[in-house]
Residue frames as qw, qx, qy, qz and C-alpha x, y, z in Angstrom:
[[0.475, 0.187, 0.358, -0.782, 107.86, 105.83, 101.80],
 [0.041, 0.107, 0.944, 0.308, 106.00, 102.79, 100.51],
 [0.470, -0.183, -0.266, -0.822, 102.46, 103.21, 99.25],
 [0.003, -0.084, -0.935, 0.345, 99.97, 101.73, 101.69],
 [0.444, 0.376, 0.363, -0.728, 96.60, 102.94, 100.39],
 [0.372, 0.277, 0.832, 0.304, 94.39, 101.13, 97.93],
 [0.001, -0.253, -0.438, -0.863, 92.25, 102.80, 95.29],
 [0.375, -0.656, -0.615, -0.227, 89.01, 102.44, 97.26],
 [0.498, -0.579, -0.321, 0.560, 90.60, 104.08, 100.31],
 [0.272, -0.110, 0.190, 0.937, 91.90, 106.93, 98.15],
 [0.133, -0.437, -0.569, -0.684, 88.52, 107.53, 96.49],
 [0.449, -0.697, -0.557, 0.047, 86.68, 107.58, 99.82],
 [0.455, -0.475, -0.161, 0.736, 89.19, 110.05, 101.26],
 [0.143, 0.093, 0.346, 0.922, 88.85, 112.33, 98.23],
 [0.278, -0.585, -0.605, -0.463, 85.06, 112.31, 98.49],
 [0.507, -0.678, -0.435, 0.307, 85.22, 113.07, 102.23],
 [0.397, -0.265, 0.029, 0.878, 87.74, 115.87, 101.61],
 [0.022, -0.319, -0.462, -0.827, 85.44, 117.44, 99.00],
 [0.414, -0.672, -0.587, -0.179, 82.48, 117.15, 101.38],
 [0.507, -0.564, -0.289, 0.584, 84.46, 118.84, 104.19],
 [0.263, -0.055, 0.215, 0.939, 85.52, 121.61, 101.83],
 [0.174, -0.486, -0.559, -0.648, 81.95, 122.18, 100.66],
 [0.479, -0.689, -0.531, 0.120, 80.67, 122.30, 104.23],
 [0.449, -0.455, -0.125, 0.759, 83.28, 124.90, 105.12],
 [0.169, -0.028, 0.328, 0.929, 83.05, 127.12, 102.03],
 [0.246, -0.524, -0.589, -0.564, 79.23, 127.16, 102.03],
 [0.152, -0.371, 0.420, -0.814, 79.33, 128.29, 105.68],
 [0.777, -0.318, -0.444, -0.313, 77.35, 125.25, 106.78],
 [0.799, -0.428, -0.243, 0.345, 80.05, 124.55, 109.37],
 [0.190, 0.848, -0.150, 0.471, 81.84, 127.56, 110.84],
 [0.511, -0.784, 0.288, -0.202, 84.18, 128.48, 113.65],
 [0.270, -0.582, 0.767, -0.002, 86.81, 126.20, 115.10],
 [0.731, 0.114, 0.667, -0.092, 84.99, 123.05, 114.04],
 [0.661, 0.736, 0.093, -0.112, 84.88, 124.31, 110.45],
 [0.150, 0.824, -0.545, -0.030, 88.61, 125.00, 110.44],
 [0.504, -0.335, 0.793, -0.067, 89.34, 121.57, 111.91],
 [0.775, 0.383, 0.493, -0.096, 87.23, 119.92, 109.17],
 [0.499, 0.847, -0.160, -0.090, 88.96, 121.98, 106.48],
 [0.087, -0.701, 0.707, -0.001, 92.43, 120.99, 107.73],
 [0.642, -0.075, 0.756, -0.101, 91.36, 117.34, 107.98],
 [0.736, 0.611, 0.256, -0.137, 90.04, 117.52, 104.42],
 [0.308, 0.846, -0.430, -0.066, 93.37, 118.90, 103.22],
 [0.345, -0.473, 0.809, -0.054, 95.22, 116.09, 105.00],
 [0.752, 0.235, 0.600, -0.138, 92.89, 113.51, 103.42],
 [0.624, 0.771, -0.009, -0.126, 93.46, 115.03, 99.99],
 [0.103, 0.788, -0.606, -0.019, 97.26, 115.08, 100.36],
 [0.494, -0.284, 0.818, -0.079, 97.45, 111.51, 101.65],
 [0.775, 0.434, 0.431, -0.157, 95.26, 110.38, 98.75],
 [0.476, 0.833, -0.254, -0.126, 97.54, 112.06, 96.22],
 [0.080, 0.655, -0.749, 0.066, 100.69, 110.39, 97.55],
 [0.856, -0.054, -0.459, -0.231, 98.93, 107.06, 98.40],
 [0.514, 0.091, -0.676, 0.520, 100.56, 106.99, 101.81],
 [0.523, -0.742, -0.170, -0.382, 98.89, 107.27, 105.21],
 [0.191, 0.534, -0.644, 0.513, 101.35, 107.97, 108.05],
 [0.615, -0.332, 0.432, -0.569, 98.93, 106.50, 110.61],
 [0.968, 0.123, -0.110, -0.189, 98.93, 103.14, 108.84],
 [0.531, 0.588, -0.561, 0.238, 102.75, 102.82, 108.92],
 [0.177, -0.491, 0.713, -0.468, 103.39, 102.23, 112.67],
 [0.742, -0.044, 0.506, -0.438, 100.74, 99.52, 112.75],
 [0.226, -0.195, 0.875, 0.382, 101.84, 97.85, 109.52],
 [0.526, 0.535, 0.577, -0.323, 98.40, 98.38, 107.95],
 [0.013, -0.242, 0.568, 0.787, 97.80, 98.58, 104.24],
 [0.624, 0.454, 0.437, -0.462, 94.62, 98.79, 102.18],
 [0.367, 0.600, -0.538, -0.464, 96.59, 98.26, 99.00],
 [0.975, 0.099, 0.057, -0.192, 96.00, 94.94, 97.28],
 [0.632, -0.436, 0.566, 0.301, 98.84, 92.47, 97.16],
 [0.435, 0.650, -0.439, -0.441, 100.70, 92.49, 93.85],
 [0.977, 0.090, 0.186, -0.047, 100.92, 89.20, 92.01],
 [0.437, -0.573, 0.566, 0.401, 104.41, 87.82, 91.35]]
């Protein structure tokens, strides 16, 4: 599992995950839509922690900067 997420991508995902969590736990968004947002926020948080997005892999995408030799 090669890392394919850059720091900007990770930070944006963490901020979005926190926003989704706040919306759910403050009862701003409820019901099925609230649960979907909460699960999506958890997925964003986990992918940010491991720096790997499974959706990027099949397409060969990477937001990680190229390392200098």
